[in-house]
Legacy VTK file of the C-alpha trace (Angstrom):
# vtk DataFile Version 3.0
C-alpha trace
ASCII
DATASET POLYDATA
POINTS 240 float
10.304 -19.696 -5.821
12.439 -16.664 -6.633
11.424 -13.859 -9.040
14.006 -11.429 -10.129
12.423 -8.319 -11.755
14.205 -5.153 -12.666
11.572 -2.987 -11.114
9.189 -3.509 -8.263
5.897 -1.568 -7.850
4.732 -1.322 -4.282
1.327 -0.413 -2.866
1.535 1.922 0.214
-1.007 1.349 2.970
-1.150 -2.258 3.960
2.006 -3.052 2.082
4.815 -0.654 3.096
3.087 1.207 5.963
0.685 -0.016 8.669
-1.805 2.873 9.157
-2.225 1.707 12.763
-5.837 2.744 12.736
-5.063 6.188 11.305
-7.193 5.732 8.295
-10.178 4.310 9.995
-10.026 6.752 12.891
-9.812 9.593 10.406
-12.882 8.375 8.383
-14.723 7.892 11.713
-13.877 11.508 12.681
-15.225 12.822 9.359
-18.451 10.727 9.687
-19.001 12.009 13.266
-18.611 15.623 12.153
-21.411 14.945 9.627
-23.618 13.119 12.220
-23.378 9.834 10.357
-23.483 6.737 12.475
-20.246 4.829 12.965
-20.371 1.751 10.727
-17.847 -0.137 12.853
-14.215 -1.005 12.465
-14.689 -4.029 10.288
-16.617 -1.994 7.704
-14.086 0.892 7.874
-11.167 -1.432 7.241
-12.710 -2.375 3.886
-12.140 1.215 2.823
-8.373 0.816 3.029
-7.132 0.253 -0.519
-9.572 1.682 -3.141
-10.217 5.378 -3.632
-12.071 6.766 -0.602
-14.893 8.178 -2.742
-16.027 4.598 -3.495
-15.881 3.306 0.013
-17.718 6.275 1.506
-20.538 5.746 -0.975
-21.088 2.298 0.562
-21.712 3.601 4.096
-25.249 3.903 5.308
-26.242 7.559 5.679
-23.649 8.977 3.259
-25.230 10.862 0.341
-23.337 11.618 -2.866
-23.300 15.402 -2.188
-21.566 14.730 1.221
-18.583 12.800 -0.060
-16.227 15.715 -1.098
-16.647 17.328 2.292
-16.142 14.072 4.108
-12.890 13.496 2.242
-11.673 16.973 3.053
-12.282 16.586 6.764
-10.742 13.094 6.719
-7.611 14.357 5.010
-7.265 17.305 7.431
-7.456 14.870 10.412
-5.110 12.338 8.687
-2.518 15.023 7.996
-2.683 16.281 11.581
-2.174 12.898 13.314
-2.534 9.930 10.982
0.742 10.128 9.116
2.753 10.283 12.240
0.857 7.361 13.848
1.423 5.097 10.939
4.514 2.874 10.908
6.466 0.828 8.284
5.887 -2.842 8.749
8.689 -4.783 10.501
11.166 -5.748 7.901
10.084 -3.285 5.159
13.134 -1.026 5.598
15.373 -4.040 5.281
13.576 -5.391 2.291
13.766 -2.108 0.385
17.466 -1.797 1.175
18.118 -5.396 -0.015
16.143 -4.844 -3.231
18.014 -1.635 -3.946
21.321 -3.321 -3.307
20.334 -6.056 -5.789
19.851 -3.352 -8.439
16.121 -3.279 -8.508
14.222 0.026 -9.042
11.394 0.635 -6.567
8.227 2.658 -7.247
5.200 3.284 -5.055
1.935 2.848 -6.869
-0.920 3.983 -4.598
-4.562 5.094 -4.708
-3.599 7.943 -2.466
-3.004 11.341 -4.120
0.672 11.621 -4.935
1.167 14.660 -2.657
-0.246 12.830 0.350
1.756 9.683 -0.399
4.874 11.718 -0.649
4.191 13.347 2.734
3.534 10.004 4.380
6.785 8.526 3.025
8.759 11.549 4.094
7.406 11.466 7.688
8.137 7.692 7.851
11.702 8.249 6.496
11.193 6.052 3.400
11.463 8.608 0.646
15.144 7.871 0.012
14.399 4.117 -0.270
12.002 4.680 -3.225
12.847 5.743 -6.802
9.426 7.233 -7.605
5.955 7.869 -6.131
2.859 7.529 -8.269
-0.563 8.323 -6.917
-4.180 8.762 -8.037
-4.056 12.194 -9.595
-5.930 11.531 -12.719
-9.376 13.284 -12.398
-10.760 11.054 -15.196
-10.042 7.968 -13.174
-10.379 9.420 -9.638
-13.696 7.648 -8.994
-12.505 4.263 -10.291
-11.337 1.456 -8.007
-8.906 0.319 -10.670
-5.240 1.176 -10.346
-4.519 0.228 -13.892
-3.838 3.920 -14.826
-1.431 4.255 -11.960
0.631 1.203 -12.905
0.514 2.526 -16.555
1.973 5.840 -15.383
4.942 4.044 -13.769
5.642 1.973 -16.961
5.270 4.981 -19.196
7.517 7.370 -17.141
10.405 4.868 -16.976
10.036 3.089 -20.335
9.448 -0.205 -18.607
8.025 -3.390 -20.085
5.492 -5.225 -17.903
7.578 -8.401 -18.021
10.445 -6.484 -16.414
8.315 -5.623 -13.360
6.312 -7.135 -10.527
3.496 -5.564 -8.445
3.402 -6.097 -4.734
0.154 -5.176 -2.853
-2.338 -6.232 -0.183
-5.651 -5.734 -1.986
-7.229 -7.103 -5.199
-6.908 -3.767 -6.855
-3.136 -4.163 -6.897
-3.295 -7.709 -8.297
-5.967 -6.750 -10.890
-3.879 -3.791 -12.065
-0.923 -6.068 -12.575
-2.991 -8.574 -14.414
-4.376 -5.893 -16.705
-0.776 -5.208 -17.754
0.245 -8.887 -17.930
2.570 -8.177 -15.066
3.616 -10.672 -12.364
2.325 -9.994 -8.850
2.801 -10.871 -5.214
0.069 -10.640 -2.638
1.149 -8.992 0.636
-0.581 -11.272 3.137
0.142 -8.889 6.105
-2.223 -6.151 4.863
-5.935 -5.640 4.726
-7.324 -8.133 2.203
-10.126 -10.308 3.612
-9.443 -14.089 3.429
-9.263 -15.341 -0.098
-9.324 -12.018 -1.877
-5.795 -12.059 -3.194
-6.165 -15.659 -4.384
-9.371 -14.836 -6.133
-7.837 -11.825 -7.868
-5.105 -14.130 -9.281
-1.981 -13.124 -7.331
0.972 -15.027 -8.866
2.598 -15.578 -5.515
1.949 -14.862 -1.852
4.135 -13.562 0.969
3.055 -13.866 4.568
5.461 -11.116 5.778
8.089 -8.784 4.280
10.893 -11.290 4.953
9.165 -13.855 2.822
8.707 -11.187 0.173
12.538 -10.761 0.162
12.809 -14.512 -0.232
10.531 -14.566 -3.336
12.411 -11.668 -4.948
15.961 -12.367 -3.847
16.187 -15.949 -2.625
16.159 -17.829 0.686
19.427 -16.293 1.925
17.913 -12.804 1.737
14.865 -13.938 3.730
17.050 -15.569 6.401
19.207 -12.441 6.659
16.248 -10.221 7.241
14.720 -12.519 9.792
17.990 -12.490 11.668
18.103 -8.727 11.504
14.611 -8.483 12.904
15.368 -10.927 15.764
18.460 -8.904 16.595
16.461 -5.694 16.632
13.768 -7.264 18.836
16.402 -8.524 21.334
18.110 -5.093 21.447
14.779 -3.410 21.981
14.031 -5.771 24.904
17.269 -4.979 26.537
16.803 -1.194 26.088
LINES 1 241
240 0 1 2 3 4 5 6 7 8 9 10 11 12 13 14 15 16 17 18 19 20 21 22 23 24 25 26 27 28 29 30 31 32 33 34 35 36 37 38 39 40 41 42 43 44 45 46 47 48 49 50 51 52 53 54 55 56 57 58 59 60 61 62 63 64 65 66 67 68 69 70 71 72 73 74 75 76 77 78 79 80 81 82 83 84 85 86 87 88 89 90 91 92 93 94 95 96 97 98 99 100 101 102 103 104 105 106 107 108 109 110 111 112 113 114 115 116 117 118 119 120 121 122 123 124 125 126 127 128 129 130 131 132 133 134 135 136 137 138 139 140 141 142 143 144 145 146 147 148 149 150 151 152 153 154 155 156 157 158 159 160 161 162 163 164 165 166 167 168 169 170 171 172 173 174 175 176 177 178 179 180 181 182 183 184 185 186 187 188 189 190 191 192 193 194 195 196 197 198 199 200 201 202 203 204 205 206 207 208 209 210 211 212 213 214 215 216 217 218 219 220 221 222 223 224 225 226 227 228 229 230 231 232 233 234 235 236 237 238 239
């Protein structure tokens, strides 16, 4: 199946960039500073996706009055080490370049604050591959798991109709936001969704890796080209 939108909205962590443990280690650092027991990696991984204020509230030992300080400590640690430790998923750079070459506009729609999202994309060298960055800066919606208002901001800023667009993300929040706007969606199967989450949310299509995403958006030839590029890069890296 090939989908040909004029604009693609992309989640950030778990879709474009692999946090490589940077998010969970940053949260763990903040919890340790507050003498809160480590809930374990599996629990911490569930916090990747929705606003952190919601995930922290589900951790044993975290009281409502602690959350703002925990987030401040986390963001300080994440800025110091986490952004540099993160990495674009293999094939993401190639997919973004191919989509751009096909004339599609690319927008990041993330639950991260826009400033932090922009810093992460700059550090990872992805800023020039993206046409706009939209984060969770709306105080009225800051404590909501929904990304509906973030998707709405992209549509409003660029005069886009939902049927012109597609949302790509690795968690149900991305798919639900697309559904709220009657927008097509693709689940990024290489991210952090637990088994069955994207299907239950109603993702219109699924990609197991970025190359398959290119195939869904641009056709089989694009997928094969990117897989060849990745194989060539792997071979060159092995010889280096």
